[in-house]
DRENZAKE-169521 format. One record per residue: x, y, z of N, C-alpha, C in turn; residue in three letters. Coordinates in pm, whole numbers, plus 32768, in hexadecimal, padded with zeros to 4 digits. Layout:
<<X; Y; Z>; <X; Y; Z>; <X; Y; Z>; ALA>
...
***
This chain:
<<8165; 88C2; 81ED>; <81D6; 88B9; 8248>; <820A; 882A; 824C>; MET>
<<81B3; 87C6; 8254>; <81E3; 873B; 825B>; <8239; 8719; 81E3>; ARG>
<<820F; 873E; 816A>; <8261; 8721; 80F3>; <82E8; 8763; 80FE>; ASN>
<<82EE; 87DB; 8132>; <836D; 8820; 813D>; <83C9; 87D4; 819D>; THR>
<<8394; 87A7; 820C>; <83E6; 875A; 826D>; <841B; 86DC; 822A>; VAL>
<<83C4; 8692; 81E1>; <83F4; 8617; 81A2>; <8453; 8632; 8130>; TRP>
<<8443; 86A3; 80ED>; <84A4; 86C8; 8086>; <852B; 86E2; 80C5>; GLU>
<<852F; 8720; 8138>; <85AB; 873B; 817D>; <85E7; 86B6; 81AE>; ILE>
<<8596; 865E; 81E6>; <85C9; 85DB; 8213>; <8602; 858F; 819C>; ILE>
<<85BD; 8591; 812B>; <85EC; 8548; 80B7>; <8671; 857A; 8081>; ASN>
<<8691; 85F9; 809D>; <8714; 8631; 806E>; <877C; 8627; 80DC>; ARG>
<<8756; 85FE; 8152>; <87AF; 85FD; 81C5>; <8810; 8588; 81C2>; SER>
<<888E; 859E; 81EC>; <88EC; 852F; 81F6>; <88BD; 84C5; 825A>; PRO>
<<8867; 84EB; 82B5>; <8836; 848E; 831B>; <87B9; 8447; 82EA>; ALA>
<<8798; 8454; 8268>; <871C; 841A; 8232>; <870C; 8386; 8256>; ARG>
<<8775; 8337; 8240>; <8769; 82A9; 825C>; <8746; 828E; 82EC>; GLU>
<<8788; 82D5; 8346>; <876C; 82C0; 83D5>; <86DC; 82E6; 83F3>; ARG>
<<86B1; 835B; 83C0>; <8629; 8389; 83D9>; <85C3; 8326; 83A1>; VAL>
<<85D9; 82FC; 8323>; <857A; 82A1; 82E5>; <8579; 821A; 832D>; MET>
<<85EB; 81EB; 835C>; <85EE; 816A; 83A2>; <85AE; 8175; 842C>; ASN>
<<85BC; 81E8; 846D>; <857F; 81FA; 84F0>; <84E8; 8201; 84E9>; ASP>
<<84B2; 8239; 847D>; <8424; 8250; 8476>; <83D9; 81FC; 840C>; PHE>
<<8421; 81B7; 83B9>; <83E1; 816F; 8349>; <83DD; 80D9; 8367>; ALA>
<<836A; 80A2; 8381>; <8362; 8013; 839B>; <8376; 7FC3; 8319>; PRO>
<<8395; 7F47; 8328>; <83A1; 7EEE; 82B6>; <8324; 7E96; 82AA>; THR>
<<82B8; 7EC6; 82E5>; <8237; 7E83; 82E2>; <81D5; 7ED9; 8298>; THR>
<<8181; 7E9A; 8246>; <811E; 7EE1; 81F7>; <8094; 7EA8; 8213>; LEU>
<<8033; 7EFF; 8232>; <7FA9; 7ED6; 8237>; <7F70; 7EE0; 81A9>; PHE>
<<7F3E; 7E73; 8174>; <7F07; 7E73; 80ED>; <7E73; 7E50; 80F2>; ALA>
<<7E29; 7E91; 809D>; <7D9B; 7E78; 8088>; <7D8A; 7E75; 7FF0>; TYR>
<<7D1C; 7E4C; 7FC0>; <7D04; 7E52; 7F30>; <7D63; 7DFB; 7EE0>; GLY>
<<7D95; 7E2F; 7E71>; <7DE5; 7DDC; 7E15>; <7E67; 7DB0; 7E55>; THR>
<<7EA7; 7E03; 7EA8>; <7F26; 7DD7; 7EE6>; <7F0F; 7D6E; 7F52>; LEU>
<<7E95; 7D58; 7F7B>; <7E7B; 7CEB; 7FDB>; <7E72; 7C65; 7F93>; ALA>
<<7E74; 7C67; 7F0D>; <7E72; 7BEB; 7EBF>; <7EFF; 7BB9; 7EAE>; LEU>
<<7F22; 7B45; 7EE5>; <7FAD; 7B14; 7EE0>; <7FE8; 7B0E; 7E51>; PRO>
<<7F96; 7AEA; 7DEE>; <7FCF; 7AE1; 7D67>; <7FF7; 7B6A; 7D30>; ASP>
<<7FB8; 7BD5; 7D5B>; <7FDD; 7C5C; 7D32>; <8062; 7C80; 7D6E>; VAL>
<<8073; 7C68; 7DF1>; <80F4; 7C87; 7E33>; <8164; 7C33; 7DF9>; VAL>
<<8147; 7BB2; 7DE1>; <81AD; 7B5C; 7DA4>; <81D5; 7B8E; 7D1A>; ASP>
<<8176; 7BBA; 7CCA>; <8196; 7BEB; 7C43>; <81EC; 7C69; 7C4B>; ALA>
<<81DA; 7CBB; 7CB2>; <8228; 7D34; 7CC2>; <82B0; 7D1A; 7CFE>; LEU>
<<82B8; 7CCB; 7D67>; <8334; 7CBE; 7DB3>; <8381; 7C3A; 7D9A>; THR>
<<833A; 7BDC; 7D5D>; <837A; 7B59; 7D48>; <8370; 7AFC; 7DBF>; GLY>
<<8321; 7B23; 7E23>; <830C; 7AD0; 7E98>; <828E; 7B01; 7EE1>; ARG>
<<8260; 7AAC; 7F3A>; <81F1; 7AD5; 7F93>; <822C; 7ADB; 8020>; VAL>
<<823A; 7B51; 8056>; <8270; 7B5E; 80DF>; <8212; 7B1B; 8144>; PRO>
<<8246; 7B07; 81BD>; <81F6; 7AD3; 8229>; <817B; 7B2A; 823B>; GLU>
<<8106; 7AE8; 824A>; <808A; 7B35; 8255>; <803B; 7B08; 82D1>; THR>
<<7FEA; 7B67; 8300>; <7F87; 7B46; 8368>; <7F16; 7BAC; 835C>; ARG>
<<7E9B; 7B81; 837E>; <7E29; 7BDA; 8371>; <7E31; 7C4D; 83D7>; PRO>
<<7DFA; 7CC0; 83B1>; <7DFF; 7D35; 8409>; <7D8A; 7D92; 83E5>; ALA>
<<7D75; 7DF3; 843C>; <7D08; 7E53; 8428>; <7D3E; 7EE2; 843E>; ARG>
<<7D18; 7F3B; 83E2>; <7D3C; 7FC7; 83EC>; <7CC0; 8013; 8417>; LEU>
<<7CBD; 8042; 8498>; <7C4C; 808B; 84CD>; <7C53; 811D; 84A2>; ALA>
<<7BDA; 8155; 8492>; <7BD3; 81E4; 846F>; <7BE2; 8203; 83DC>; GLY>
<<7BE1; 819A; 8387>; <7BEA; 81AB; 82F7>; <7B81; 8155; 82B4>; TYR>
<<7B4B; 8185; 8243>; <7AEF; 8136; 81F7>; <7B27; 811F; 816C>; ARG>
<<7B02; 80AF; 8132>; <7B32; 8087; 80AC>; <7AC3; 8098; 8048>; CYS>
<<7AE0; 80E3; 7FDD>; <7A7E; 80FD; 7F74>; <7AC0; 80F1; 7EEA>; ARG>
<<7A70; 80D1; 7E87>; <7AA0; 80CF; 7DFD>; <7AC3; 815A; 7DCE>; LEU>
<<7B2C; 8161; 7D7C>; <7B49; 81DE; 7D35>; <7ADF; 81EF; 7CC7>; LEU>
<<7AB3; 8267; 7CB0>; <7A4F; 8280; 7C44>; <7A84; 8248; 7BC0>; HIS>
<<7A31; 81F3; 7B80>; <7A51; 81C0; 7AFC>; <7AC4; 8160; 7AF3>; GLY>
<<7AF0; 812E; 7B67>; <7B63; 80CF; 7B6A>; <7B3D; 8054; 7BBA>; GLU>
<<7B83; 7FE3; 7BA0>; <7B67; 7F6B; 7BEF>; <7BB9; 7F66; 7C70>; PRO>
<<7C00; 7FD3; 7C8F>; <7C5D; 7FD4; 7D00>; <7C27; 8026; 7D75>; PHE>
<<7C4A; 7FFF; 7DEE>; <7C1C; 8045; 7E64>; <7C82; 80A6; 7E9B>; PRO>
<<7C54; 80FA; 7EF5>; <7CAB; 814D; 7F43>; <7C6E; 8158; 7FCE>; GLY>
<<7CC1; 817A; 8030>; <7C8C; 8193; 80B7>; <7C9C; 8227; 80D7>; VAL>
<<7C3C; 8255; 8124>; <7C3F; 82DE; 8157>; <7C17; 82DD; 81E6>; GLU>
<<7C49; 8344; 822F>; <7C1F; 834F; 82BD>; <7B89; 835E; 82C3>; ARG>
<<7B4D; 8313; 831D>; <7ABC; 831B; 8331>; <7A9F; 82E3; 83BD>; TYR>
<<7A87; 833B; 841D>; <7A6F; 8311; 84A5>; <7A01; 82A9; 84B2>; PRO>
<<7A18; 8244; 8503>; <79B6; 81DC; 8519>; <79BC; 8169; 84B6>; GLY>
<<7A0D; 8177; 844E>; <7A1C; 810D; 83EA>; <7A9B; 80BC; 8406>; SER>
<<7AA5; 804E; 83C0>; <7B1F; 7FFB; 83CA>; <7B2F; 7FB3; 8344>; ALA>
<<7BA9; 7F97; 8321>; <7BC6; 7F50; 82A6>; <7C18; 7ED4; 82C8>; THR>
<<7BE9; 7E62; 8299>; <7C33; 7DE5; 82AC>; <7C96; 7DD3; 823D>; ASP>
<<7D06; 7D96; 8260>; <7D6F; 7D7C; 81FE>; <7DD6; 7D1D; 8234>; GLY>
<<7E4D; 7D27; 8201>; <7EBA; 7CD1; 822D>; <7F34; 7D27; 824B>; VAL>
<<7F88; 7CF4; 82A3>; <800B; 7D30; 82BD>; <8074; 7CDC; 8278>; LEU>
<<80C8; 7D1B; 8228>; <813D; 7CDD; 81ED>; <81B5; 7D07; 8240>; TYR>
<<8203; 7CA8; 826D>; <827A; 7CC5; 82C2>; <82F8; 7CAD; 8276>; SER>
<<8361; 7CF4; 82A2>; <83E6; 7CDE; 826C>; <83FD; 7D14; 81E1>; GLY>
<<83B8; 7D81; 81C1>; <83C9; 7DBB; 8139>; <8451; 7E00; 8130>; LEU>
<<848E; 7DF1; 80BD>; <8511; 7E30; 80A4>; <84FA; 7EBA; 8066>; SER>
<<8564; 7F0D; 8061>; <8556; 7F8B; 8019>; <8531; 7F78; 7F86>; PRO>
<<8564; 7F0E; 7F48>; <853F; 7EF3; 7EBB>; <84AA; 7ED2; 7EB1>; ALA>
<<8477; 7E83; 7F12>; <83E7; 7E63; 7F12>; <8396; 7EE3; 7F19>; ASP>
<<83B8; 7F36; 7F7C>; <836C; 7FB4; 7F90>; <8377; 800E; 7F15>; LEU>
<<83EA; 8011; 7ED6>; <83FD; 8063; 7E5F>; <839E; 8037; 7DED>; SER>
<<8396; 7FB9; 7DD3>; <833D; 7F8B; 7D65>; <82AB; 7F9A; 7D8D>; ILE>
<<828B; 7F89; 7E0A>; <8201; 7F9E; 7E37>; <81DC; 8030; 7E2A>; LEU>
<<823B; 808B; 7E49>; <8223; 811A; 7E36>; <8207; 813C; 7DA4>; ASP>
<<8253; 80FC; 7D4C>; <823C; 8115; 7CBC>; <81B4; 80E3; 7C8F>; THR>
<<818E; 806F; 7CC0>; <810C; 8035; 7C9D>; <8099; 808B; 7CD4>; PHE>
<<80A6; 80B3; 7D51>; <803E; 8104; 7D92>; <8059; 8197; 7D7F>; GLU>
<<804A; 81C4; 7D05>; <8065; 8251; 7CE9>; <7FEF; 82A7; 7D0F>; ASP>
<<7FDC; 8318; 7CCE>; <7F6E; 8372; 7CEF>; <7EE8; 8329; 7CEC>; GLU>
<<7E91; 8341; 7D4A>; <7E91; 83A5; 7DB2>; <7EC8; 8376; 7E36>; PRO>
<<7F00; 82FC; 7E3C>; <7F29; 82C1; 7EB8>; <7FA7; 8301; 7EF1>; TYR>
<<7FAC; 8308; 7F76>; <8025; 8332; 7FBC>; <8046; 82C7; 8026>; GLN>
<<80C5; 82A3; 802C>; <80EC; 8241; 8092>; <8101; 828D; 8116>; ARG>
<<80B6; 8263; 8178>; <80B8; 82A6; 81FE>; <80C3; 823E; 826B>; ARG>
<<80F9; 8268; 82DA>; <80FD; 8212; 834F>; <8079; 821A; 8396>; VAL>
<<803F; 81A4; 83B1>; <7FBE; 8199; 83F9>; <7FCE; 8135; 846B>; VAL>
<<7F6F; 8134; 84C3>; <7F6D; 80D0; 852F>; <7F01; 8069; 850C>; THR>
<<7F2B; 7FEA; 8504>; <7ED1; 7F7F; 84E2>; <7ED1; 7F16; 8551>; VAL>
<<7E66; 7ECA; 8558>; <7E5B; 7E62; 85BD>; <7E57; 7DDA; 857B>; LYS>
<<7EC6; 7D8C; 8589>; <7EC0; 7D03; 855B>; <7E56; 7CB4; 85AB>; PRO>
<<7E14; 7C56; 856D>; <7DAB; 7C0C; 85B6>; <7DE9; 7BBC; 8628>; VAL>
<<7E6B; 7B9F; 861F>; <7EAA; 7B4C; 8687>; <7F0C; 7B99; 86DD>; ASP>
<<7EFB; 7C1F; 86EA>; <7F5B; 7C67; 873B>; <7F34; 7CF6; 875A>; GLY>
<<7F96; 7D3D; 878A>; <7F87; 7DC9; 87B0>; <7F95; 7E24; 8737>; GLU>
<<7F5D; 7E9D; 873D>; <7F6C; 7EFC; 86CE>; <8000; 7F17; 86AF>; PRO>
<<801D; 7F29; 8630>; <80A5; 7F49; 8605>; <809D; 7FB7; 859A>; ILE>
<<8111; 7FF5; 8584>; <811B; 8058; 8518>; <8148; 8012; 849B>; ARG>
<<8109; 8037; 842A>; <812A; 7FFB; 83AA>; <8110; 8064; 833E>; ALA>
<<814B; 804B; 82CB>; <8129; 809D; 8256>; <809F; 8076; 8223>; TRP>
<<805C; 80D0; 81E1>; <7FE1; 80B2; 8198>; <7FD4; 811D; 812A>; ALA>
<<7F9B; 80F7; 80BC>; <7F80; 8153; 804E>; <7EF4; 818C; 8064>; TYR>
<<7EEE; 820D; 807E>; <7E6F; 824F; 809B>; <7E53; 82BB; 8032>; VAL>
<<7DD5; 82DB; 8023>; <7DAF; 834D; 7FCE>; <7DA6; 83C5; 802C>; VAL>
<<7DF9; 842A; 8011>; <7DF7; 849F; 806C>; <7D73; 84EC; 8063>; PRO>
<<7D57; 8537; 80CB>; <7CD6; 857F; 80D5>; <7CBE; 85D7; 805B>; ALA>
<<7D23; 8618; 8027>; <7D0C; 8673; 7FB5>; <7CE6; 8627; 7F35>; HIS>
<<7CF7; 85A3; 7F33>; <7CD1; 8553; 7EBC>; <7C5B; 84F8; 7ED9>; ALA>
<<7C19; 850D; 7F4A>; <7BA9; 84B8; 7F72>; <7B37; 84B4; 7F0C>; GLY>
<<7B2B; 851F; 7EBC>; <7AC1; 8522; 7E58>; <7AD6; 84BA; 7DE9>; ASN>
<<7B4E; 847C; 7DE6>; <7B67; 8412; 7D84>; <7B2A; 838E; 7DAB>; LEU>
<<7AFF; 8382; 7E2B>; <7AC1; 8307; 7E5B>; <7A2B; 830D; 7E4A>; LEU>
<<79F1; 829D; 7E22>; <7960; 8294; 7E15>; <7925; 826D; 7E9C>; SER>
<<78A4; 825F; 7E9F>; <7863; 8231; 7F1D>; <785A; 819B; 7F20>; SER>
<<7889; 8159; 7EB5>; <787B; 80C8; 7EAA>; <78F2; 8080; 7EEE>; GLU>
<<78D9; 8023; 7F49>; <7945; 7FD9; 7F86>; <7987; 7F7A; 7F22>; PRO>
<<7A0A; 7F61; 7F38>; <7A4F; 7F01; 7EE3>; <7A41; 7E77; 7F1E>; TRP>
<<7A23; 7E17; 7EC9>; <7A14; 7D8E; 7EF8>; <7A6B; 7D35; 7E9C>; GLU>
<<7AC3; 7CE4; 7EDA>; <7B1E; 7C90; 7E89>; <7AD6; 7C38; 7E25>; PRO>
<<7A62; 7C06; 7E4B>; <7A17; 7BAB; 7DF1>; <79EA; 7BF1; 7D73>; ALA>
<<79DE; 7C76; 7D7B>; <79AE; 7CC2; 7D06>; <7A21; 7CF3; 7CAF>; ARG>
<<7A9C; 7CDB; 7CDB>; <7B0F; 7D01; 7C89>; <7B14; 7C9D; 7C16>; PHE>
<<7AEA; 7CCA; 7BA2>; <7AD3; 7C6E; 7B31>; <7B51; 7C25; 7B06>; SER>
<<7B3D; 7BB6; 7AC6>; <7BAC; 7B68; 7A92>; <7C00; 7BBA; 7A31>; ARG>
<<7BBB; 7C04; 79DC>; <7C06; 7C53; 7979>; <7C58; 7CC2; 79BE>; SER>
<<7C1F; 7D04; 7A20>; <7C6A; 7D6C; 7A69>; <7CDE; 7D2F; 7AB5>; ALA>
<<7CC8; 7CBA; 7AEF>; <7D34; 7C77; 7B37>; <7DA2; 7C4C; 7AD6>; ARG>
<<7D7D; 7C11; 7A65>; <7DDE; 7BE6; 7A01>; <7E30; 7C5D; 79CF>; SER>
<<7DEE; 7CCB; 79B2>; <7E36; 7D42; 7982>; <7E8F; 7D7B; 79EF>; GLU>
<<7E61; 7D7A; 7A69>; <7EB2; 7DA9; 7ADB>; <7F32; 7D54; 7AE8>; THR>
<<7F23; 7CD2; 7ADE>; <7F98; 7C79; 7AEA>; <7FF9; 7C90; 7A77>; LEU>
<<7FC5; 7CA4; 79FE>; <8021; 7CC3; 798C>; <806C; 7D46; 79A5>; ARG>
<<8025; 7DAA; 79D4>; <8063; 7E29; 79F3>; <80CF; 7E19; 7A5D>; THR>
<<80B1; 7DCC; 7AC6>; <8113; 7DB5; 7B31>; <8190; 7D6F; 7AFB>; CYS>
<<817E; 7D0C; 7AA9>; <81F2; 7CC2; 7A73>; <8246; 7D1C; 7A16>; ARG>
<<8204; 7D6C; 79C6>; <824F; 7DCB; 796F>; <829B; 7E2E; 79C5>; ARG>
<<825C; 7E5E; 7A2D>; <829C; 7EC0; 7A84>; <8317; 7E82; 7AC6>; LEU>
<<830A; 7E0A; 7AF7>; <837B; 7DC6; 7B37>; <83EB; 7DAD; 7AD3>; ARG>
<<83C9; 7D83; 7A5B>; <842D; 7D64; 79F3>; <8475; 7DE4; 79C5>; ALA>
<<8436; 7E57; 79D5>; <8473; 7ED4; 79A9>; <84D4; 7F0F; 7A10>; SER>
<<84D8; 7ED5; 7A86>; <852F; 7F07; 7AEF>; <85C2; 7EE4; 7AD3>; ARG>
<<861D; 7F3B; 7AF9>; <86AA; 7F14; 7AED>; <86C5; 7E96; 7B40>; PRO>
<<8720; 7E3E; 7B0F>; <873A; 7DC2; 7B58>; <8758; 7DD6; 7BEC>; PRO>
<<879C; 7E41; 7C11>; <87BC; 7E57; 7C9F>; <873F; 7E6E; 7CF4>; ALA>
<<86D1; 7E99; 7CB4>; <8657; 7EAF; 7CFE>; <85F7; 7E3C; 7CF9>; LEU>
<<8616; 7DD9; 7CA9>; <85BF; 7D63; 7CA3>; <85E2; 7D06; 7D14>; GLN>
<<857D; 7CC8; 7D4F>; <8592; 7C70; 7DBF>; <85B4; 7BE4; 7D89>; VAL>
***
């Protein structure tokens, strides 16, 4: 049902109003997107950041991959950063980078210096939870080679965007 509603909204003439009313320009990032050089390679800038925590979600490695995902898990919390002031072009390229199994969803996060706010986050939906291992993701273990390859991929992705979508 949810997909049907969003499909209708996406075809609606009021789409822009609906998306602007409900879609924040703030993203909670964990894992690779919490690394400023990755976001810079994708968007051409590092938006304003501040540390935050996503309660009720745990961060785990994807099976056989150096990348993490978050899934709902009561009693857990995931630390990350909030990027503020994201443009539609920023979100578009981040969506392209964070493809399957991730879905961009609105979550409530708590900045360390403030009250809880709504922000986008890329989460692994419940039906794809089997793609996550039991191993937590740790930035220090993200190997140099994986990071270098990720940065190359990000730069290629950004360079392949039409000029109007490049920041």
